C-alpha positions as CSV (number, residue, x, y, z in Angstrom):
1,M,-31.6,61.4,-1.5
2,V,-27.8,61.7,-0.9
3,K,-27.9,58.8,1.5
4,N,-29.6,56.7,-1.2
5,L,-26.9,57.6,-3.7
6,K,-24.1,56.8,-1.2
7,K,-25.7,53.3,-0.7
8,L,-25.9,53.0,-4.5
9,I,-22.2,53.9,-4.8
10,E,-21.3,51.3,-2.2
11,Q,-23.3,48.5,-3.8
12,V,-22.1,49.2,-7.3
13,A,-18.5,49.3,-6.3
14,K,-18.9,46.0,-4.6
15,D,-20.8,44.4,-7.6
16,K,-18.4,45.8,-10.2
17,N,-15.2,45.4,-8.2
18,L,-14.4,49.0,-8.6
19,P,-13.0,51.5,-6.1
20,E,-15.9,53.6,-4.5
21,W,-14.2,56.8,-5.7
22,V,-14.4,55.7,-9.3
23,V,-18.1,54.9,-8.9
24,E,-18.7,58.2,-7.2
25,R,-16.9,60.0,-9.9
26,S,-19.0,58.3,-12.6
27,L,-22.3,59.2,-10.7
28,K,-21.3,62.8,-10.4
29,N,-20.5,62.9,-14.1
30,A,-23.8,61.4,-14.8
31,I,-25.7,63.9,-12.7
32,A,-23.7,66.8,-14.3
33,I,-24.6,65.5,-17.9
34,A,-28.3,65.1,-17.0
35,I,-28.5,68.6,-15.5
36,R,-26.7,70.1,-18.5
37,K,-29.3,68.4,-20.8
38,D,-32.2,69.3,-18.7
39,R,-31.3,73.0,-18.3
40,R,-29.5,73.3,-21.7
41,I,-26.3,74.5,-20.1
42,R,-23.1,74.7,-22.1
43,D,-20.8,75.4,-19.2
44,E,-19.1,72.5,-17.4
45,L,-20.7,71.6,-14.1
46,E,-19.2,70.2,-10.9
47,V,-21.3,68.1,-8.5
48,H,-20.7,67.6,-4.8
49,L,-22.5,65.0,-2.8
50,E,-22.7,66.6,0.7
51,E,-24.2,65.2,3.9
52,D,-27.8,66.3,3.2
53,Q,-27.9,67.8,-0.3
54,I,-26.5,67.7,-3.8
55,R,-24.6,71.0,-4.5
56,V,-23.9,71.9,-8.1
57,C,-21.4,74.6,-9.4
58,V,-20.9,76.1,-12.7
59,L,-17.3,76.2,-14.0
60,R,-16.3,79.2,-16.1
61,K,-12.7,79.8,-17.5
62,R,-11.5,83.4,-17.4
63,N,-8.0,84.5,-18.2
64,G,-6.6,81.0,-17.8
65,E,-8.3,80.6,-14.4
66,V,-11.5,78.6,-13.4
67,D,-14.2,80.4,-11.5
68,K,-17.0,78.5,-9.7
69,F,-20.6,79.7,-9.3
70,P,-23.4,78.0,-7.5
71,L,-26.0,76.9,-10.1
72,D,-29.4,78.5,-9.6
73,I,-31.5,75.3,-9.2
74,S,-33.9,74.1,-6.5
75,P,-33.0,71.1,-4.4
76,E,-36.2,69.4,-5.6
77,D,-35.1,69.8,-9.2
78,V,-31.6,68.6,-8.5
79,N,-33.0,65.5,-6.7
80,R,-35.4,64.8,-9.6
81,I,-32.7,65.1,-12.2
82,A,-30.2,63.1,-10.1
83,A,-32.7,60.2,-9.6
84,H,-33.2,60.2,-13.4
85,A,-29.4,60.3,-14.1
86,A,-28.8,57.5,-11.7
87,K,-30.9,55.3,-13.9
88,E,-30.1,56.6,-17.4
89,E,-26.6,58.2,-17.5
90,F,-24.9,56.4,-14.6
91,L,-24.6,53.0,-16.6
92,K,-22.9,54.8,-19.5
93,E,-20.5,56.5,-17.2
94,L,-19.7,53.2,-15.4
95,E,-18.9,51.6,-18.7
96,R,-16.5,54.3,-19.5
97,A,-14.9,53.9,-16.0
98,E,-14.5,50.2,-16.4
99,E,-13.0,50.7,-19.8
100,E,-10.5,53.2,-18.4
101,R,-9.5,50.9,-15.6
102,G,-8.9,48.2,-18.2
103,Y,-6.5,50.5,-20.1
104,L,-4.8,51.6,-16.9
105,E,-4.1,48.0,-16.0
106,Y,-2.4,47.6,-19.5
107,L,-0.3,50.6,-18.8
108,E,1.6,48.5,-16.3
109,K,2.2,45.9,-19.0
110,E,3.7,48.3,-21.5
111,G,6.8,46.7,-23.0
112,D,5.5,43.2,-22.3
113,V,4.1,40.4,-24.6
114,V,0.3,40.2,-24.8
115,F,-2.1,37.8,-26.3
116,G,-5.3,38.5,-28.2
117,I,-7.7,37.5,-31.0
118,V,-8.0,39.4,-34.3
119,R,-11.4,41.1,-34.4
120,K,-11.1,43.2,-37.5
121,V,-8.7,44.4,-40.3
122,T,-9.4,48.1,-41.2
123,E,-9.4,49.5,-44.7
124,D,-6.0,51.0,-43.9
125,G,-4.6,47.6,-43.1
126,D,-4.5,48.1,-39.3
127,V,-5.5,45.1,-37.2
128,I,-7.8,45.5,-34.2
129,V,-7.0,42.9,-31.6
130,D,-9.3,41.9,-28.7
131,L,-7.1,41.7,-25.6
132,G,-10.0,40.8,-23.3
133,R,-11.6,43.8,-21.6
134,V,-9.9,46.3,-24.1
135,A,-8.8,46.4,-27.7
136,G,-5.4,47.0,-29.1
137,I,-4.2,48.2,-32.5
138,L,-1.6,46.4,-34.6
139,P,-0.7,49.2,-37.1
140,R,0.4,48.2,-40.5
141,K,3.9,49.5,-39.9
142,E,4.2,47.2,-36.9
143,Q,3.1,44.1,-38.9
144,I,5.4,41.4,-40.4
145,R,4.9,42.0,-44.1
146,K,4.6,38.3,-45.1
147,E,1.9,37.6,-42.5
148,D,-1.8,37.5,-43.4
149,Y,-4.1,38.5,-40.4
150,K,-7.5,36.9,-40.4
151,T,-10.5,37.6,-38.1
152,G,-10.5,35.0,-35.2
153,M,-6.8,34.1,-35.3
154,R,-4.9,34.2,-32.1
155,L,-2.0,36.8,-31.9
156,K,1.0,37.5,-29.8
157,A,2.5,40.9,-29.9
158,L,4.6,43.4,-27.9
159,L,2.5,46.1,-26.1
160,L,4.5,48.9,-27.6
161,S,2.7,51.9,-26.0
162,V,-0.4,53.0,-24.1
163,G,-1.5,56.5,-24.7
164,K,-4.4,58.8,-25.4
165,K,-5.6,60.0,-28.8
166,R,-8.5,62.4,-29.1
167,G,-9.4,61.7,-25.5
168,K,-9.5,58.0,-25.9
169,Y,-7.0,55.4,-24.8
170,E,-5.1,53.6,-27.5
171,L,-3.0,50.5,-27.1
172,I,-0.4,50.1,-29.8
173,L,1.0,46.7,-30.6
174,S,4.1,45.5,-32.5
175,R,5.4,42.3,-34.0
176,T,8.4,43.9,-35.7
177,H,10.1,45.7,-32.8
178,P,13.5,44.2,-31.6
179,K,12.1,44.1,-28.1
180,F,9.4,41.7,-29.2
181,L,12.1,39.2,-30.1
182,K,13.9,39.9,-26.9
183,K,10.9,39.2,-24.8
184,L,10.2,36.0,-26.7
185,I,13.8,34.9,-26.0
186,E,13.4,35.8,-22.2
187,Q,10.3,33.6,-22.0
188,E,11.9,30.6,-23.9
189,V,15.3,30.8,-22.3
190,P,15.3,30.9,-18.5
191,E,19.0,31.7,-18.3
192,V,18.3,35.0,-20.1
193,G,15.3,35.8,-17.8
194,K,17.6,35.2,-14.8
195,G,20.5,37.3,-16.2
196,D,23.0,34.4,-16.6
197,V,23.0,35.2,-20.3
198,V,22.8,38.8,-21.4
199,I,21.4,40.1,-24.7
200,K,23.7,42.9,-25.7
201,A,21.8,43.9,-28.9
202,I,19.1,42.8,-31.4
203,V,18.6,43.9,-35.0
204,R,15.8,42.6,-37.3
205,E,14.5,42.6,-40.7
206,P,11.1,41.4,-39.6
207,G,10.1,38.1,-41.0
208,E,13.4,37.7,-42.9
209,R,16.4,37.7,-40.5
210,A,17.5,38.8,-37.1
211,K,20.8,38.9,-35.3
212,V,21.1,38.6,-31.5
213,L,24.3,39.5,-29.7
214,V,24.7,37.5,-26.4
215,S,27.3,37.2,-23.7
216,S,27.8,35.6,-20.2
217,E,30.2,36.5,-17.4
218,D,30.2,32.8,-16.4
219,P,33.0,31.1,-18.3
220,K,31.1,27.7,-17.9
221,I,28.2,29.0,-19.9
222,D,28.1,29.0,-23.7
223,P,25.6,31.9,-24.3
224,V,25.0,30.9,-27.9
225,G,24.4,27.2,-27.2
226,V,22.0,28.2,-24.3
227,V,19.9,30.5,-26.4
228,V,19.8,28.2,-29.5
229,G,19.1,25.0,-27.4
230,V,19.9,21.4,-28.4
231,K,19.4,21.1,-32.2
232,G,17.6,24.5,-32.2
233,S,15.0,23.5,-29.7
234,R,14.8,26.9,-28.1
235,I,15.3,29.2,-31.1
236,N,13.2,27.3,-33.5
237,P,9.8,28.0,-31.9
238,I,10.6,31.7,-31.7
239,S,11.5,31.7,-35.4
240,Q,8.2,30.0,-36.2
241,E,6.3,32.6,-34.1
242,L,8.0,35.3,-36.3
243,A,6.9,33.8,-39.6
244,G,10.0,31.8,-40.2
245,E,12.5,34.7,-39.4
246,R,15.9,33.3,-39.3
247,I,17.7,34.2,-36.1
248,D,21.5,34.3,-35.9
249,V,22.7,34.1,-32.3
250,I,26.2,35.6,-32.0
251,R,28.6,35.7,-29.2
252,W,29.8,39.1,-28.3
253,S,33.4,40.0,-28.3
254,S,35.2,43.1,-27.2
255,D,37.6,42.7,-30.1
256,D,36.2,44.6,-33.1
257,E,37.7,42.3,-35.8
258,E,36.4,39.2,-34.1
259,L,32.9,40.7,-33.6
260,I,32.7,41.7,-37.3
261,R,33.7,38.1,-38.2
262,R,31.0,36.7,-36.1
263,S,28.4,39.2,-37.2
264,L,28.4,37.8,-40.7
265,S,27.2,34.4,-39.6
266,P,26.3,32.0,-41.1
267,A,29.1,32.9,-43.6
268,T,32.7,32.2,-42.7
269,V,35.2,35.1,-43.0
270,S,38.7,34.2,-44.4
271,K,40.3,37.6,-44.3
272,I,39.5,41.1,-42.9
273,R,41.0,44.5,-43.0
274,I,39.7,47.2,-40.7
275,D,39.9,51.0,-40.7
276,K,39.3,51.9,-37.0
277,E,39.4,55.7,-37.6
278,N,36.4,55.5,-40.1
279,K,34.9,52.3,-38.6
280,R,35.0,50.6,-42.0
281,A,35.9,46.9,-42.6
282,E,36.7,45.0,-45.8
283,V,35.9,41.4,-45.5
284,A,36.8,38.5,-47.7
285,V,34.9,35.2,-48.0
286,P,35.2,32.3,-50.5
287,R,33.5,33.2,-53.8
288,E,30.9,30.4,-53.3
289,K,30.0,31.9,-50.0
290,L,29.7,35.5,-51.2
291,S,25.8,35.4,-51.6
292,L,25.4,33.8,-48.2
293,A,27.6,36.5,-46.5
294,I,25.7,39.3,-48.3
295,G,22.3,37.7,-47.8
296,K,19.1,37.9,-49.9
297,H,18.6,41.7,-50.9
298,G,21.7,42.4,-48.7
299,V,19.9,41.7,-45.5
300,N,22.8,39.8,-43.8
301,V,25.5,42.3,-44.3
302,K,22.9,45.2,-43.5
303,L,22.2,43.6,-40.2
304,A,25.8,43.0,-39.5
305,N,26.5,46.7,-40.1
306,K,23.8,47.6,-37.6
307,I,24.7,45.2,-34.8
308,T,28.5,46.1,-34.9
309,G,28.2,49.7,-35.7
310,W,30.7,49.3,-38.5
311,Y,30.3,49.7,-42.3
312,I,31.2,46.2,-43.7
313,D,32.2,45.8,-47.3
314,V,32.0,42.1,-48.3
315,M,33.9,40.7,-51.2
316,S,35.3,37.5,-52.7
317,E,38.8,36.5,-51.7
318,E,40.0,37.3,-55.3
319,D,38.6,40.8,-55.2
320,F,40.1,41.3,-51.7
321,E,43.6,40.3,-53.0
322,A,43.3,42.5,-56.1
323,L,42.3,45.5,-54.0
324,T,45.3,44.7,-51.7
325,K,47.7,44.8,-54.7
326,L,46.3,48.1,-56.0
327,R,47.2,49.7,-52.7
């Protein structure tokens, strides 16, 4: 009996392209499940495939420790149940093993961009994405609000995390995380992938606007020009992928004042007053550029605050001068 099972393990491992230990574990689990059903046993069982017999132990937890006891069952009964299990339960266990292997492969891809097809949108608004051998979840909070996800559409997302929930593997995807934008830039701009251009920071208002802080130690390289590309040839496809999200690429500066000026792109700053102790800055722009500097719903200045780490108060040149006189 054991020899037949060993041959079965070898053959299935070869056919399914699975390690023999995974197949053997699945078979042992199947035999244990079948014996528990046949004998109506509630305790966990441990199965050993020895040279000339199948040995079964009962596992009982006592005071935090696990004790093992030989199960009182005849070899004939074990062989009979094992033969049945090899036919009935083994396939189910193999399916679980294959699914587990699929998830473990994705564990190595955590933090990378993955591709899939939308299979379902749940009542809660979460999107189930078919990634091939496994499924991922794009939770509502990780979705770009203006996007409408339809069954059958192709989807690109960041594999945010791989974990277990209630004993089952769960792949969480994101299209809103700053790292998703970073990965998209790395794929589109070889100089970033190679390290010639460094992304210092990214902040996003998903689907609306993003700011990307870049630098290069090579004086011959214009990091902004490299990332944006000729007439936006590199940044535009990324913007389109993110539902039209406007992406401001900003050259990093070690000078706080200059960094604040650049962070308010596309608006041009005419005057600035900074309070280093409180990390606050008052910034003047021409009145006709005020709405551009602040941005729709304050998004531009909010992102500038985040990427610089300063609180920036944007005002018109007239208000800036009036405030100066009051002091």
